[in-house]
N, CA, C and O atoms as CSV, one atom per row, in Angstrom:
chain,resi,resn,atom,element,x,y,z
A,1,MET,N,N,-39.434,-63.809,-3.197
A,1,MET,CA,C,-39.204,-63.068,-3.931
A,1,MET,C,C,-39.341,-61.779,-3.797
A,1,MET,O,O,-38.472,-61.074,-4.309
A,2,GLN,N,N,-40.099,-61.348,-3.312
A,2,GLN,CA,C,-40.561,-59.601,-2.825
A,2,GLN,C,C,-39.520,-59.262,-1.815
A,2,GLN,O,O,-39.740,-58.177,-1.277
A,3,GLU,N,N,-38.222,-60.008,-1.314
A,3,GLU,CA,C,-37.264,-59.439,-0.946
A,3,GLU,C,C,-36.255,-60.048,-2.330
A,3,GLU,O,O,-35.462,-59.108,-2.372
A,4,PHE,N,N,-36.036,-60.503,-2.867
A,4,PHE,CA,C,-35.171,-60.139,-3.963
A,4,PHE,C,C,-35.814,-59.236,-4.597
A,4,PHE,O,O,-34.670,-58.959,-4.959
A,5,VAL,N,N,-36.451,-58.528,-5.077
A,5,VAL,CA,C,-37.195,-57.370,-5.511
A,5,VAL,C,C,-36.530,-56.674,-4.956
A,5,VAL,O,O,-35.403,-56.493,-5.418
A,6,ALA,N,N,-36.834,-56.148,-4.024
A,6,ALA,CA,C,-36.153,-55.153,-2.851
A,6,ALA,C,C,-34.494,-54.880,-2.993
A,6,ALA,O,O,-33.895,-53.823,-3.190
A,7,TYR,N,N,-34.186,-55.719,-2.883
A,7,TYR,CA,C,-32.167,-56.252,-2.551
A,7,TYR,C,C,-31.909,-55.772,-3.846
A,7,TYR,O,O,-30.955,-54.998,-3.915
A,8,SER,N,N,-32.607,-56.069,-5.071
A,8,SER,CA,C,-32.027,-55.899,-6.737
A,8,SER,C,C,-32.055,-54.510,-6.672
A,8,SER,O,O,-31.148,-53.877,-7.214
A,9,LYS,N,N,-33.338,-53.703,-5.848
A,9,LYS,CA,C,-33.632,-52.073,-6.470
A,9,LYS,C,C,-32.644,-50.906,-5.524
A,9,LYS,O,O,-32.356,-49.711,-5.596
A,10,LYS,N,N,-32.329,-52.153,-4.567
A,10,LYS,CA,C,-31.137,-51.682,-3.378
A,10,LYS,C,C,-29.937,-51.267,-4.118
A,10,LYS,O,O,-29.594,-50.090,-4.231
A,11,LEU,N,N,-29.238,-52.382,-4.674
A,11,LEU,CA,C,-28.456,-52.859,-5.281
A,11,LEU,C,C,-28.260,-52.276,-6.557
A,11,LEU,O,O,-27.143,-52.185,-7.067
A,12,LEU,N,N,-29.140,-51.942,-7.009
A,12,LEU,CA,C,-28.865,-51.149,-8.352
A,12,LEU,C,C,-28.756,-49.425,-8.010
A,12,LEU,O,O,-28.050,-48.595,-8.583
A,13,ARG,N,N,-29.659,-49.240,-6.940
A,13,ARG,CA,C,-29.116,-47.476,-6.511
A,13,ARG,C,C,-27.880,-47.475,-5.914
A,13,ARG,O,O,-27.197,-46.490,-5.631
A,14,VAL,N,N,-27.558,-48.987,-5.685
A,14,VAL,CA,C,-25.731,-47.758,-4.412
A,14,VAL,C,C,-24.796,-48.952,-5.970
A,14,VAL,O,O,-23.692,-49.351,-5.599
A,15,LEU,N,N,-25.104,-49.317,-7.118
A,15,LEU,CA,C,-24.213,-49.453,-7.881
A,15,LEU,C,C,-24.217,-48.137,-8.612
A,15,LEU,O,O,-23.160,-47.685,-9.054
A,16,LYS,N,N,-25.494,-47.431,-8.775
A,16,LYS,CA,C,-25.230,-46.275,-9.596
A,16,LYS,C,C,-24.464,-44.923,-8.949
A,16,LYS,O,O,-23.823,-44.017,-9.481
A,17,LYS,N,N,-24.812,-45.198,-7.615
A,17,LYS,CA,C,-23.893,-44.185,-6.832
A,17,LYS,C,C,-22.224,-44.524,-7.081
A,17,LYS,O,O,-21.344,-43.678,-7.243
A,18,ILE,N,N,-22.069,-45.891,-7.063
A,18,ILE,CA,C,-20.268,-46.112,-6.696
A,18,ILE,C,C,-20.389,-46.190,-8.039
A,18,ILE,O,O,-19.600,-47.097,-8.303
A,19,LYS,N,N,-20.940,-45.773,-9.226
A,19,LYS,CA,C,-20.416,-45.166,-10.998
A,19,LYS,C,C,-19.864,-43.369,-10.602
A,19,LYS,O,O,-18.885,-42.624,-10.626
A,20,GLU,N,N,-20.988,-43.416,-10.334
A,20,GLU,CA,C,-20.817,-41.461,-9.910
A,20,GLU,C,C,-19.668,-41.426,-8.987
A,20,GLU,O,O,-19.028,-40.377,-9.050
A,21,SER,N,N,-19.317,-42.152,-8.291
A,21,SER,CA,C,-18.537,-41.638,-7.225
A,21,SER,C,C,-17.157,-41.735,-8.148
A,21,SER,O,O,-16.478,-40.769,-8.495
A,22,LEU,N,N,-16.932,-42.985,-8.430
A,22,LEU,CA,C,-15.855,-43.683,-9.606
A,22,LEU,C,C,-15.694,-42.227,-10.730
A,22,LEU,O,O,-14.839,-41.350,-10.849
A,23,ARG,N,N,-16.701,-42.463,-11.267
A,23,ARG,CA,C,-16.408,-40.632,-12.147
A,23,ARG,C,C,-15.842,-39.601,-11.681
A,23,ARG,O,O,-14.806,-39.118,-12.137
A,24,GLU,N,N,-16.672,-39.043,-10.433
A,24,GLU,CA,C,-15.943,-38.198,-9.634
A,24,GLU,C,C,-14.459,-38.427,-8.623
A,24,GLU,O,O,-14.012,-37.628,-7.801
A,25,LYS,N,N,-13.974,-39.611,-8.952
A,25,LYS,CA,C,-12.856,-40.039,-8.493
A,25,LYS,C,C,-12.721,-39.929,-6.439
A,25,LYS,O,O,-11.905,-39.766,-5.532
A,26,ASP,N,N,-13.474,-40.049,-6.577
A,26,ASP,CA,C,-13.917,-40.310,-4.861
A,26,ASP,C,C,-13.794,-41.702,-4.378
A,26,ASP,O,O,-14.645,-42.521,-4.031
A,27,TYR,N,N,-12.510,-41.750,-4.450
A,27,TYR,CA,C,-12.937,-42.973,-4.202
A,27,TYR,C,C,-13.319,-44.110,-2.951
A,27,TYR,O,O,-13.747,-45.264,-2.955
A,28,GLU,N,N,-12.861,-42.973,-1.720
A,28,GLU,CA,C,-13.270,-43.539,-0.326
A,28,GLU,C,C,-14.564,-43.551,-0.334
A,28,GLU,O,O,-15.100,-44.494,0.247
A,29,GLU,N,N,-15.338,-42.628,-0.917
A,29,GLU,CA,C,-16.980,-42.703,-1.183
A,29,GLU,C,C,-17.191,-44.513,-2.159
A,29,GLU,O,O,-17.742,-45.486,-1.644
A,30,VAL,N,N,-16.845,-44.500,-2.973
A,30,VAL,CA,C,-16.729,-46.207,-3.577
A,30,VAL,C,C,-16.313,-47.282,-2.293
A,30,VAL,O,O,-16.985,-48.269,-1.995
A,31,GLU,N,N,-15.291,-46.937,-1.741
A,31,GLU,CA,C,-15.048,-47.898,-0.639
A,31,GLU,C,C,-15.663,-48.261,0.681
A,31,GLU,O,O,-15.395,-49.175,1.459
A,32,LYS,N,N,-16.737,-47.114,0.736
A,32,LYS,CA,C,-17.489,-47.058,1.798
A,32,LYS,C,C,-18.904,-47.851,1.466
A,32,LYS,O,O,-19.500,-48.681,2.151
A,33,LEU,N,N,-19.247,-47.262,0.084
A,33,LEU,CA,C,-20.555,-48.302,-0.881
A,33,LEU,C,C,-20.431,-49.624,-0.881
A,33,LEU,O,O,-21.319,-50.364,-0.459
A,34,VAL,N,N,-19.395,-50.004,-1.321
A,34,VAL,CA,C,-18.877,-51.792,-1.475
A,34,VAL,C,C,-18.495,-52.230,0.054
A,34,VAL,O,O,-18.451,-53.417,0.378
A,35,ASP,N,N,-18.266,-51.332,0.819
A,35,ASP,CA,C,-18.246,-52.158,2.069
A,35,ASP,C,C,-20.027,-52.427,2.617
A,35,ASP,O,O,-20.302,-53.306,3.433
A,36,GLU,N,N,-20.924,-51.648,2.094
A,36,GLU,CA,C,-22.479,-51.631,2.628
A,36,GLU,C,C,-22.558,-52.745,2.063
A,36,GLU,O,O,-22.666,-53.814,2.663
A,37,LEU,N,N,-22.494,-52.543,0.341
A,37,LEU,CA,C,-22.690,-54.230,-0.045
A,37,LEU,C,C,-22.677,-55.537,0.341
A,37,LEU,O,O,-23.456,-56.479,0.199
A,38,ILE,N,N,-21.298,-55.335,1.017
A,38,ILE,CA,C,-20.661,-56.380,1.572
A,38,ILE,C,C,-21.857,-56.601,2.543
A,38,ILE,O,O,-22.715,-57.466,2.364
A,39,GLU,N,N,-21.826,-55.699,3.632
A,39,GLU,CA,C,-22.331,-56.335,5.099
A,39,GLU,C,C,-23.914,-56.711,4.448
A,39,GLU,O,O,-24.341,-57.865,4.479
A,40,ASP,N,N,-24.501,-55.857,4.010
A,40,ASP,CA,C,-25.797,-56.038,3.602
A,40,ASP,C,C,-25.738,-57.981,2.629
A,40,ASP,O,O,-26.494,-58.944,2.762
A,41,THR,N,N,-24.762,-57.830,1.938
A,41,THR,CA,C,-25.079,-59.252,1.683
A,41,THR,C,C,-24.662,-60.303,2.647
A,41,THR,O,O,-25.326,-61.340,2.660
A,42,GLU,N,N,-23.561,-60.165,3.528
A,42,GLU,CA,C,-23.245,-61.115,4.110
A,42,GLU,C,C,-24.738,-61.471,5.105
A,42,GLU,O,O,-25.313,-62.472,5.534
A,43,GLY,N,N,-24.876,-60.290,5.133
A,43,GLY,CA,C,-26.417,-60.274,6.426
A,43,GLY,C,C,-27.618,-60.524,6.222
A,43,GLY,O,O,-28.437,-60.370,7.128
A,44,ASP,N,N,-28.094,-61.107,4.589
A,44,ASP,CA,C,-28.822,-61.733,3.883
A,44,ASP,C,C,-28.497,-63.013,3.568
A,44,ASP,O,O,-29.496,-63.535,3.072
A,45,ILE,N,N,-27.598,-63.765,3.612
A,45,ILE,CA,C,-27.298,-65.226,3.501
A,45,ILE,C,C,-27.599,-66.253,4.956
A,45,ILE,O,O,-27.369,-67.462,4.916
């Protein structure tokens, strides 16, 4: 359960960064953040 809470907190932080980057139209940063989420998720499966 503790790992899920930690992952959820990180996910929320990254989603907020993605939202901000989208607002700023910084699509390269959005792509980088999404790639990080994918890698982290794949690593945890």
